[in-house]
Phi, psi and omega in degrees: 000125183271142179278160181249132179292115184250011180295142180232145177283143179273135181280130179278163175296140171279164179300321180296316180297320179297318178295323178296316178299314179299319180296318179297317179297320179297319178296317179297318178295320180296326178284326185281324186301312178301323179295319178296316179297319179295321179295319178294317179294323177299319178294320178295321178295321177298317179295321177299316178297322178295321177300313180298321178300314180296320179295317179297317178294325176297322176296320177297315181295322176299316180297322178300323183279316190253357180060032177190161173284157183300142180283160180216110188194169171254125178289341180254004177059033177204183177237168179123168185301333183266359178282163176247130190231148173225108178266157178294333177290326170301318186297324185270004182306315179297333181278353179241028176063038177236040181297323180299316177295320180300321182289344177281345182280126176256108185303330183277353184273150177285169176299319179301318180287340182258014189301319181294328177286316182294341179281347183293137174270132177254112186307323183294338182273007183248124172281129182294346177276347179279167193253012181258172179255015181105350179232144175206154168266195182055051178258152185294143168075004178225166178304144186297336183274356176290131175260125187227162177285126185260170177227144172259007184228127183230145177291150180272113183278351180126204182229006177267138189204144189239006182223168175077206187273355188226055176296132186203146172218165178249146184280343183218170178090195181301131179054044180306134178084347182278141172254008181273077182290348179278320181257334185229051180294140182264020177252198185291311181219117177252171183303313178069056179303310188278323177196153181294140174263111187275134177233134174238165180304322182294341178283343184272076184283346176286349181101132184293336179276356179241019185226123175293142173245315184218139177227178184269153169221168176243117189296331180277356180253353177209137177289343185270064180205077168215135198292334185284336189267134175295331184271358183231024182228015174226163178215170180241145175265009170296324178276131182302152179298132179062029181285144164209150178296152178295145173081013181216147179278162176301317182297323181282349180262016190297332184266355187276075186297332181297333183238358178237020176275014180266209184243148185198161177206167175269000176285137183296126169090358180167207181204158178267145177228140169268132177269168185294342177275000179097352178282163180231134179227146173271125184253126180290142178290351176267008179304143176304130185298325178295318178293317180302314180292322180296324179292342183272347182265153180261342184222030184285338181072017180285151173263114185246128177271217178291143178213000000 
């Protein structure tokens, strides 16, 4: 019995079928990409919160040793390359396993003499959602071409402020009636141009779970964000969260310290804050401004509900 050749030729894809497959794949990729991006941003936000948690715990550990939060001030009562500065972020370096970097800081040296130290990037001070590598130029109070180590985390100086679009003072508490948030901030740590403003846990009479300690900033949106400087490591909640003037981009508003000395982040819809008790919360940028400011004071006596 003879066999019959039963081989058959295989039909190839037509051009139309190939285009349909490509279109389906493109649609699937378009649907998948936002989900991937959202998952990545969620992971970055979690890491940012973990950074804030570590910084808050470092502040607690510093307080255990020194019976006060780290000071933040200018030893020369001014700013500029020849000034001598002590930021609170310098102070907590030993508590975040950066003792070697801390020992390189010479308190009697000017910023110019400390430039190589100030250029160091500290990984913990970087939010993974921001777009820098830990170094940037265009920093406040020094020549624009200086490249320095930046920070995405600034201490909350309070809610009293005397310049720009959001002049504000509080009727009670620390420095009641003052709008000088730079020298007389009513929060945990203010710049302290003239002399350091010392804060201890016992001074936070509003309650540590109702008081901001540290919040986020975006280094490319404000020149006042580099960790070595006393004048670039604090912010005010007098200015609304993620504020910028109408008709201008965040990047183009980088020099407007009167209105960008507040808090901001690249996370959609708000920013994370560490409270004085060490907890971390994500705060919506639509938060009531009165509540936002109340959370920034240590002795305002406000009654704050859920936030």
